[in-house]
C-alpha positions as CSV (number, residue, x, y, z in Angstrom):
1,X,-0.4,0.0,-0.1
2,X,1.3,3.2,-0.9
3,X,-0.3,6.7,0.0
4,X,0.4,10.0,-1.5
5,X,2.9,12.2,0.7
6,X,0.6,15.5,0.9
7,X,-3.0,16.4,-0.4
8,X,-4.8,19.2,-0.1
9,X,-8.0,19.6,2.4
10,X,-11.1,17.9,0.9
11,X,-9.5,16.2,-1.7
12,X,-10.7,12.7,-1.9
13,X,-7.7,9.9,-1.5
14,X,-8.3,6.6,-2.3
15,X,-6.0,3.3,-1.4
16,X,-5.8,0.2,-2.1
17,X,-4.5,-3.2,-1.5
18,X,-4.5,-7.1,-1.5
19,X,-4.7,-9.3,1.5
20,X,-3.9,-13.0,2.0
21,X,-4.8,-15.7,5.0
22,X,-3.3,-18.6,3.4
23,X,-5.4,-20.9,3.9
24,X,-8.4,-19.8,5.7
25,X,-11.4,-17.2,4.1
26,X,-11.3,-13.3,5.0
27,X,-14.4,-12.5,5.9
28,X,-13.6,-8.4,6.8
29,X,-11.5,-5.9,6.2
30,X,-11.2,-3.2,9.2
31,X,-9.5,0.3,8.8
32,X,-8.6,2.7,11.7
33,X,-7.2,6.4,11.1
34,X,-7.2,6.6,15.2
35,X,-4.1,4.5,15.7
36,X,-6.5,1.8,16.5
37,X,-8.2,2.7,19.2
38,X,-11.8,2.1,16.9
39,X,-12.4,0.0,13.7
40,X,-14.4,0.3,10.6
41,X,-15.4,-3.5,9.3
42,X,-16.1,-3.9,5.5
43,X,-17.9,-7.5,4.6
44,X,-16.2,-9.4,2.4
45,X,-17.7,-12.5,3.1
46,X,-17.9,-13.8,0.1
47,X,-14.6,-14.3,-0.4
48,X,-12.9,-17.6,-0.5
49,X,-9.4,-19.0,0.7
50,X,-8.1,-19.6,-2.8
51,X,-7.9,-16.1,-3.4
52,X,-6.4,-12.8,-2.3
53,X,-8.8,-9.7,-1.4
54,X,-8.8,-6.9,-3.6
55,X,-9.8,-3.8,-0.8
56,X,-10.3,0.1,-1.6
57,X,-10.4,2.8,0.7
58,X,-11.1,6.4,0.4
59,X,-11.2,9.1,2.7
60,X,-11.6,13.0,2.3
61,X,-9.9,14.4,5.3
62,X,-11.8,17.7,7.1
63,X,-8.6,19.2,9.0
64,X,-4.9,19.5,7.8
65,X,-2.1,17.4,9.5
66,X,-1.2,13.8,9.4
67,X,-2.9,11.0,9.2
68,X,-2.7,7.6,9.7
69,X,-4.2,5.1,7.9
70,X,-4.1,1.4,9.2
71,X,-5.9,-1.9,7.3
72,X,-6.0,-5.6,8.6
73,X,-8.1,-8.4,8.1
74,X,-9.9,-10.7,10.1
75,X,-10.2,-14.7,8.4
76,X,-13.6,-17.2,9.2
77,X,-12.1,-18.0,12.8
78,X,-12.6,-14.5,13.7
79,X,-9.0,-13.5,14.2
80,X,-7.6,-10.4,13.0
81,X,-4.0,-9.8,11.2
82,X,-1.1,-9.4,13.7
83,X,-0.1,-6.4,12.5
84,X,-1.7,-4.2,10.7
85,X,-1.2,-2.3,7.3
86,X,-0.1,1.2,8.0
87,X,-0.2,4.1,5.0
88,X,0.8,7.6,6.5
89,X,-0.1,11.4,4.5
90,X,-0.4,14.7,5.3
91,X,-3.1,16.9,4.5
92,X,-2.2,20.4,3.9
């Protein structure tokens, strides 16, 4: 996942990536913009264990400053990724 280093206030950023959990199906992708305190979940339960999950996340910042988006997957057993992917960007 690569994020632009800077964007303008009000500009929408769309990030995308792929997730895989080897022999388990991914049932949700989760996103956090507050350091992992809270997560927004998006259902992807129609996937299978033998395919990578392609995800996208769009966000329009309402304030200037530094942002960090964390992304993790949740598998069919309810287990979240042990380490979230991170994209950092700055809004001017």
